[in-house]
N, C-alpha and C positions, 0 to 999 in steps of 0.2 A: 451415516456418520453424524455425530453429535454437533458440538459447537465448532464454529469456524476458526476461532482464535481464543487464546487465553493470555492474560498478562502474567509476567514472572516478577518475583521480587528482585529489586535492584537498589543499590545504595544511593546512587545520585541521578541516574538517568531513567528511561523507560524501556523495559524489555517485554517482548511478547513472542509467541509462536503462532503462526498461521498454518492451518491445516487444509488438506483437500484430497480427494480421491485421485486427482490428477495434479500435475505441476501447475496447470492453468488455474485450477481452483485454489491451490495453496498460495499462489501469487495474489490472486483476488482477495483471499482471506487476510493475508499479511497487509495488503494495501488498506483493507477495511479497518483493521486494527490501528494502522498508522493514521488514517484519516480521523478515526474516532478519538485520537489523542489531540489532533489539531483543530478539528471543527466540531461544532455541536450538531452532529449528523441528524439526531431526532428533530431538533428545531428546524433544520434546513428542510427536511422531508415534509414537515407540517406546513411550511411556509408557502406562500404563493410565489410564483416566479417562473420564468422561462427556463426549462432544462436544456443545457447545452453541453458540449463535450470538446475536449482537446485531444489530439492524437499524441500517443507516446510510442516511439520506436526505438528499440535498443538492440545492439549486437554486442556479444561478450565472448570471452574465451572459456568461461565455465559457467555452471548453473549458479554458483554462489555470486559471481560477479554480475551475472544478468539480473538476479534478484536485487542486488545492491544498486545497480544502475537504474532499474525501474523505480524502486522505492525512493531513491534520491531524486529522480526526475520529478516525481509526485511532489516531494517537499519543496523543490525549487519552484514549480509551477504554482502551487497553492500560495507559497509565500510571495513571489514576485508579482503575482496577478491578483492577490487577495481573493482567491476563489473560495466559495462555499461548496467545496467538493464533498460528495457523499459516497462515491463508488468508483472503482476501477474495474473495467471489463477487458479481459483478454479477448482480442479478435483473432489472433493467430500466434501459434508458438511452434517453433522447430527446436526441439530439445537437442537434437544431434548438433545443430549448428549454432545453438544459443542465440537464436533471433526471436524477438517478440514484438508484436504490435498490439496496442490497446487503446482504449478510450477512457479518459478521466472525466467522469460525469459531475456536473455541477449545476447550481441554480443561480440565476441572476435575481437576487432578492433586494438589492439596494441597502442591505444591512450587513454589518460585520458580525459573523457568527463564529469567529475563531475562539479557540480555547487556549491551548498551551503552545507556545512557540517551540517548534522543533528546529534546531540548528542544522542537524545532519543525521543521516543514517550512517552508522559507523560500520566499516568493513570488518573491524575486529570483532570476532565472535559470531558473525553472520554465518549460518549454517543451513544448507538445503540438504535434506535427507529423505529417504523413502524406506519405510519398514512396515511390512505386513500390508502392502497395498494402500498405505497412507503416506502422502507427502507432507513434509513439514518445513517451514522456514523460520528459523530462530533469528531475531533481530534485536539490536539495541539501538535506540535513538538518543542523540544528544540533545537535551533540553535546556 
């Protein structure tokens, strides 16, 4: 599989699609696209600093809702704690029960490396799909 995500044209906000061979990979790719909007990931990765993580656990009634909850939780934690987050890793996922656990990875650099302020992940237009063995998650974030 080629790229992990791509940005889509949008008139006022930021839209993207995350891809993966599994639902886990698609969520991680969508999270990476989201973090790439919020934080200067390349600068964080080059910086010195201790790598740490925060647990994220979500339960939902559908795959769309689960993706929305996870991505919104990432936005909330990055914003509230001023995290220089660079990656989200799924540690367990039960697709049938729509339950996910993961780790939001960040570096303690002592510098603010934020880019664009994301207000929220909008549930409108969020779409989880699987076609030809590729999972995708289409997202719009309110900036």
